[in-house]
C-alpha positions in Angstrom: -46.2 -151.9 72.5 -42.9 -150.0 72.3 -40.2 -150.9 69.8 -37.2 -152.9 71.0 -34.2 -150.6 71.5 -31.3 -151.3 69.2 -27.8 -150.9 70.6 -25.8 -148.0 69.3 -24.5 -149.4 65.9 -21.8 -148.0 63.8 -21.2 -149.4 60.3 -18.1 -148.6 58.4 -16.9 -149.7 54.9 -13.3 -151.0 54.9 -10.8 -151.2 52.1 -11.4 -153.9 49.5 -15.1 -154.3 50.1 -15.1 -155.5 53.7 -17.5 -154.0 56.3 -17.1 -153.4 60.1 -20.2 -153.3 62.3 -19.7 -152.2 65.9 -22.6 -152.4 68.4 -22.0 -150.7 71.7 -23.7 -152.4 74.6 -22.9 -151.3 78.2 -23.0 -153.7 81.1 -21.3 -157.1 81.1 -17.5 -156.6 80.4 -17.4 -159.1 77.6 -17.1 -158.7 73.9 -18.6 -160.9 71.2 -16.9 -160.9 67.8 -18.0 -162.5 64.6 -16.6 -162.6 61.0 -19.0 -163.4 58.3 -17.7 -164.5 54.9 -20.4 -164.6 52.2 -19.4 -168.1 51.0 -21.3 -171.1 52.4 -22.5 -174.5 51.2 -24.3 -172.9 48.2 -20.8 -172.4 46.8 -19.8 -176.0 47.1 -18.6 -177.3 43.7 -20.6 -180.0 42.0 -19.3 -183.4 43.3 -17.7 -181.7 46.4 -20.7 -181.1 48.7 -19.5 -180.5 52.2 -16.4 -178.5 51.1 -17.4 -175.2 52.8 -18.2 -177.1 56.0 -14.8 -178.7 55.9 -13.1 -175.4 55.2 -14.8 -173.9 58.3 -13.7 -176.8 60.5 -10.1 -176.9 59.2 -9.4 -173.1 59.3 -8.9 -173.1 63.1 -6.4 -176.0 63.0 -3.5 -173.8 62.0 -3.3 -170.1 61.1 -0.4 -167.7 60.5 2.4 -168.8 62.8 0.1 -170.7 65.1 -0.5 -174.5 65.0 -3.8 -176.0 65.9 -2.7 -176.8 69.5 -1.3 -173.3 69.8 -4.7 -171.8 68.7 -6.4 -174.1 71.3 -4.1 -172.7 74.0 -4.6 -169.1 73.0 -8.4 -169.6 73.0 -8.2 -171.3 76.4 -6.1 -168.4 77.8 -8.8 -166.0 76.7 -11.4 -168.1 78.6 -13.2 -168.3 75.3 -14.6 -170.6 72.7 -13.7 -170.3 69.1 -16.2 -171.6 66.6 -16.5 -171.8 62.8 -19.5 -173.1 60.9 -20.8 -173.0 57.3 -24.4 -172.3 56.5 -26.0 -172.2 53.1 -25.2 -168.5 52.4 -22.1 -167.8 54.5 -19.4 -169.1 56.8 -19.2 -167.6 60.3 -16.4 -167.6 62.7 -17.0 -166.4 66.3 -15.2 -165.7 69.5 -16.3 -164.2 72.8 -13.9 -163.1 75.6 -13.4 -160.4 78.3 -13.3 -157.0 76.8 -9.8 -156.4 78.1 -8.6 -159.1 75.7 -10.1 -157.4 72.6 -6.8 -157.0 70.7 -5.8 -160.6 71.2 -9.3 -161.8 70.4 -9.4 -159.9 67.1 -5.9 -160.9 66.1 -6.6 -164.6 66.7 -10.1 -164.5 65.1 -8.9 -162.7 62.0 -5.8 -164.9 61.6 -8.1 -168.0 61.4 -10.2 -166.3 58.8 -7.5 -164.6 56.7 -4.4 -166.8 56.9 -5.3 -170.4 57.7 -2.5 -172.8 56.8 -4.7 -176.0 56.5 -2.0 -178.4 57.7 -2.2 -181.6 55.7 -2.3 -183.8 58.8 -5.2 -181.8 60.4 -7.2 -181.7 57.1 -6.8 -185.4 56.8 -7.9 -186.0 60.3 -11.0 -183.8 60.0 -11.7 -185.4 56.6 -11.8 -188.9 58.2 -13.9 -187.6 61.1 -16.5 -186.1 58.7 -16.8 -189.3 56.8 -17.2 -191.3 60.0 -19.9 -188.9 61.2 -21.8 -189.1 58.0 -21.7 -192.9 58.3 -23.1 -192.6 61.8 -25.9 -190.4 60.5 -27.2 -193.5 58.6 -28.1 -195.0 62.0 -30.4 -192.1 62.9 -33.7 -192.2 60.9 -34.5 -188.6 61.9 -31.2 -187.3 60.6 -31.6 -189.3 57.4 -35.0 -187.7 56.9 -33.8 -184.2 57.6 -30.9 -184.5 55.2 -32.9 -186.3 52.5 -35.8 -183.9 52.4 -33.5 -180.9 51.6 -32.5 -182.5 48.3 -35.9 -183.8 47.6 -37.5 -180.4 48.0 -34.8 -178.2 46.4 -33.6 -180.5 43.7 -30.7 -179.0 41.8 -30.8 -175.6 43.5 -27.6 -174.6 45.3 -29.4 -175.1 48.6 -30.3 -178.7 47.5 -27.7 -180.6 49.6 -27.0 -180.8 53.3 -24.3 -178.3 54.5 -22.3 -181.3 55.8 -22.3 -182.8 52.3 -22.9 -186.3 51.0 -20.5 -189.2 51.9 -19.5 -189.9 48.3 -18.7 -186.2 47.7 -16.9 -185.6 51.0 -14.7 -188.7 50.2 -13.5 -187.0 47.0 -12.4 -183.8 48.8 -8.6 -183.3 49.0 -6.5 -180.6 50.8 -6.2 -178.8 47.4 -9.9 -178.4 47.3 -9.9 -176.9 50.8 -7.1 -174.5 50.0 -8.7 -173.6 46.6 -12.1 -172.8 48.1 -10.6 -170.5 50.7 -8.4 -168.8 48.0 -11.4 -168.2 45.7 -14.1 -167.2 48.1 -12.5 -165.8 51.2 -11.5 -162.2 50.8 -12.3 -158.7 51.9 -15.1 -158.4 49.3 -18.3 -159.5 51.0 -16.7 -160.0 54.5 -18.2 -158.4 57.6 -16.6 -158.1 61.0 -19.1 -157.7 63.8 -18.1 -156.6 67.3 -20.6 -156.2 70.2 -19.9 -155.1 73.8 -18.8 -152.1 75.9 -16.2 -151.0 73.3 -15.1 -147.8 71.7 -15.9 -148.0 68.0 -12.8 -145.9 67.0 -10.5 -148.4 68.8 -12.2 -151.4 67.3 -12.0 -149.8 63.8 -8.3 -149.1 64.3 -7.6 -152.7 65.3 -9.6 -154.3 62.5 -8.3 -151.9 59.8 -4.7 -152.6 60.7 -5.3 -156.3 60.7 -7.3 -156.5 57.5 -4.8 -154.3 55.6 -2.5 -157.2 55.6 -5.1 -159.4 53.9 -4.3 -159.3 50.2 -7.2 -161.5 49.1 -10.1 -159.5 47.6 -12.3 -162.6 47.1 -14.5 -163.5 44.2 -17.4 -161.5 43.0 -20.6 -162.5 44.8 -24.0 -163.2 43.3 -27.0 -164.5 45.2 -28.2 -168.0 44.6 -31.2 -168.0 42.2 -34.8 -168.2 43.4 -36.0 -171.8 43.9 -38.8 -173.1 41.7 -41.7 -175.0 43.3 -41.9 -178.6 42.1 -44.8 -180.9 41.4 -45.9 -183.4 44.1 -43.3 -186.1 44.7 -43.5 -189.1 47.1 -40.1 -190.4 48.2 -39.4 -193.4 50.5 -35.9 -193.7 51.8 -35.5 -197.4 52.3 -34.2 -198.0 55.8 -35.2 -201.6 56.5 -34.2 -201.8 60.2 -36.3 -198.7 61.2 -39.1 -199.6 63.6 -40.9 -196.3 63.1 -41.4 -194.1 60.1 -40.0 -190.6 60.0 -42.3 -188.3 58.0 -41.5 -185.0 56.3 -43.7 -182.8 54.1 -41.8 -179.9 52.4 -42.1 -177.4 49.6 -40.3 -174.4 48.3 -41.5 -171.3 50.1 -40.3 -167.7 50.8 -36.8 -166.3 51.5 -36.1 -164.4 54.7 -36.3 -161.0 53.1 -39.8 -161.6 51.7 -42.4 -159.0 52.7 -44.5 -161.9 53.8 -42.1 -163.1 56.4 -43.9 -161.9 59.5 -47.2 -163.2 58.2 -45.5 -166.5 57.7 -44.2 -166.6 61.2 -47.6 -166.0 62.7 -49.4 -168.5 60.4 -46.8 -171.2 61.1 -47.1 -170.8 64.9 -50.8 -171.4 64.7 -50.6 -174.3 62.2 -47.7 -176.3 63.6 -45.0 -174.2 65.2 -46.2 -174.4 68.8 -47.2 -177.0 71.3 -50.9 -175.9 71.1 -50.9 -175.8 67.3 -53.6 -177.2 65.1 -51.4 -180.0 63.8 -50.5 -181.1 67.4 -54.2 -181.1 68.3 -55.1 -183.1 65.2 -52.3 -185.6 65.1 -51.2 -186.0 68.7 -54.2 -185.1 70.9 -57.2 -186.3 68.8 -55.7 -189.3 67.0 -52.6 -190.3 69.0 -50.7 -190.8 65.7 -47.4 -189.3 67.1 -45.9 -187.8 70.2 -44.6 -184.9 68.1 -45.3 -182.9 65.0 -43.7 -179.5 64.1 -43.7 -177.1 61.2 -41.4 -174.2 60.3 -40.4 -171.9 57.5 -36.7 -172.4 57.0 -35.6 -169.2 55.2 -32.4 -168.5 53.4 -31.3 -165.4 51.5 -32.5 -166.6 48.1 -35.2 -169.2 48.9 -36.8 -171.1 51.7 -38.7 -174.2 52.6 -41.9 -174.9 54.5 -41.1 -178.1 56.4 -43.4 -180.4 58.5 -41.6 -183.0 60.6 -43.1 -186.0 62.5 -42.8 -189.7 63.2 -45.3 -192.5 63.7 -45.8 -196.2 63.6 -45.1 -197.6 60.2 -48.7 -198.8 59.7 -50.1 -195.3 60.5 -47.8 -193.4 58.1 -50.5 -192.9 55.5 -53.0 -191.7 58.0 -50.6 -189.2 59.5 -49.8 -187.8 56.1 -53.5 -187.6 55.2 -54.4 -185.8 58.4 -51.5 -183.4 58.0 -52.5 -182.5 54.4 -56.2 -182.1 55.4 -55.3 -179.7 58.2 -53.0 -177.7 56.0 -55.7 -177.5 53.4 -58.3 -176.4 56.0 -55.9 -173.7 57.2 -55.3 -172.5 53.7 -59.0 -172.1 53.1 -60.2 -170.8 56.3 -57.2 -169.2 58.0 -56.9 -168.8 61.8 -59.6 -167.8 64.2 -59.2 -164.5 66.1 -58.5 -166.4 69.3 -55.7 -168.3 67.6 -54.3 -165.1 66.2 -54.4 -163.3 69.5 -52.7 -166.1 71.3 -49.9 -166.7 68.7 -49.1 -163.0 68.4 -48.8 -162.6 72.2 -46.6 -165.8 72.4 -44.3 -164.6 69.7 -44.0 -161.0 71.1 -43.3 -162.3 74.6 -40.7 -164.8 73.4 -38.7 -162.6 71.1 -36.9 -160.3 73.7 -35.3 -163.5 75.2 -33.3 -163.9 72.0 -31.7 -160.5 72.5 -30.4 -160.6 76.1 -26.6 -161.0 75.6 -23.8 -159.6 73.5 -23.6 -163.0 71.7 -27.3 -162.8 70.9 -26.9 -159.4 69.3 -23.8 -160.5 67.3 -25.7 -163.4 65.9 -28.7 -161.2 65.1 -26.5 -158.7 63.2 -24.8 -161.5 61.3 -28.2 -163.0 60.5 -29.3 -159.7 59.0 -26.2 -159.3 56.9 -26.4 -162.8 55.6 -30.1 -163.0 54.9 -30.5 -159.4 53.6 -32.9 -157.8 56.0 -32.7 -154.5 57.8 -32.0 -154.5 61.6 -35.0 -152.1 62.0 -37.1 -155.3 61.6 -35.6 -156.4 64.9 -36.6 -153.1 66.5 -40.1 -153.3 65.2 -40.5 -157.1 65.5 -43.3 -157.1 68.0 -45.3 -154.3 66.2 -45.0 -156.2 62.9 -46.2 -159.4 64.5 -49.1 -157.6 66.3 -50.2 -156.2 62.9 -50.6 -159.5 61.1 -54.3 -160.1 60.3 -56.2 -163.3 59.9 -56.6 -162.7 56.2 -52.8 -162.2 55.8 -52.1 -165.4 57.6 -54.5 -167.2 55.4 -53.1 -165.7 52.2 -49.5 -166.6 53.0 -50.6 -170.1 53.8 -52.4 -170.3 50.4 -49.2 -169.3 48.7 -46.7 -171.4 50.5 -48.1 -174.5 52.1 -47.2 -177.6 49.9 -50.7 -179.2 49.9 -50.6 -180.2 46.2 -46.9 -179.8 45.3 -43.7 -180.3 47.2 -42.5 -183.6 48.5 -43.8 -186.2 50.9 -40.9 -188.1 52.3 -40.8 -191.1 54.6 -37.8 -193.0 56.1 -38.4 -196.7 56.9 -38.8 -200.1 55.3 -40.0 -199.4 51.8 -41.8 -202.7 51.4 -44.2 -201.6 54.1 -44.3 -197.9 53.5 -44.8 -197.8 49.7 -48.3 -199.4 49.7 -49.4 -196.9 52.4 -48.2 -193.8 50.6 -48.9 -194.5 46.9 -52.3 -192.9 47.2 -50.5 -189.5 47.4 -48.7 -190.1 44.1 -46.2 -192.4 42.4 -43.6 -193.5 45.0 -39.9 -193.3 44.3 -37.9 -195.6 46.5 -34.3 -194.4 47.3 -31.6 -196.5 49.1 -30.5 -194.8 52.3 -26.9 -194.8 51.1 -27.8 -192.5 48.2 -29.0 -189.6 50.4 -26.0 -189.6 52.8 
């Protein structure tokens, strides 16, 4: 199996600690540009969760001499779409347009990142919108579960709150917090500009250098979030009395993306619960009819990660589903995969991966991902070979180390009065009002 061909990539350091990465890809006359700022939700101040998320949303509502509506018109004129989003480890702004519009594209994108004006009326409007969306989340049991399990598994770690924040914290945010976050964390130090397409690196470098030379902010010193510490077994029930089904999550602290065990974890997860023909689907859906869906994944950040199982079931079968899931996880930890499972999963992953690298946008996102999470792009080139080399023993060993069979958190969302008796066999149950996790 031949390595995946990387595009021609030029990486240049820029003044003040910024980095430019240009990837030349011939073909479609489009260009994809991204700006990565190493400041995400892990930088949210205590009591102001959701701040990085709000900064990302508000930055495009006014920048330099452009108002929000003027930015909208400029983006529309490019036939493009301008996005900004915070993750745990970074905030990313992106824009794609015809390559002929490269100077205007970079000027607009870098204005939004470097000189947002954060108009008071726009910040206030977005603030109200975020609070309304968080209130709406309370009506969606699956969303409640996804948000609650992050805090339950990570605890006080910087990753231990949803990127969107909690309602009580978002309500405290003021425009001064938004401006202050940008002033402190956004700067040339730790910022990466990524440009992918049929472009000349020298021309891109000239445009970016000239634009960033006007950005006087150097940004704060960066330090990675600490490693997360595995926690003893916890059972948490989020009391949502109107729920007619139970949302179930099982999670535990696991490996970061740059772990040398990453590829083994990908293969092991695909066999256990990451695919439609996985062991957990067979045990929970096919054999027992406990749920229409069950899925597992390793969610990996720069400093830490989670193993996460997600499912749903009738309230009265919640305990059974958890028991079956834990038994299957334990069985996989002890015995590992069969050679047939291993061969099937490796072929599936190797065949699927090239589909994620077909466009300029795909490559821009992959380059950003490598910068944020701290891995080498050569891992992309050798992905299929690394997957094909995973052995049954390696898959078993990574499962023994990272599946939360005895530790981690078992979390259910639904009426606590009915769920608590069904789940107490797994440990003392903590009942949490739904309003506390949102």
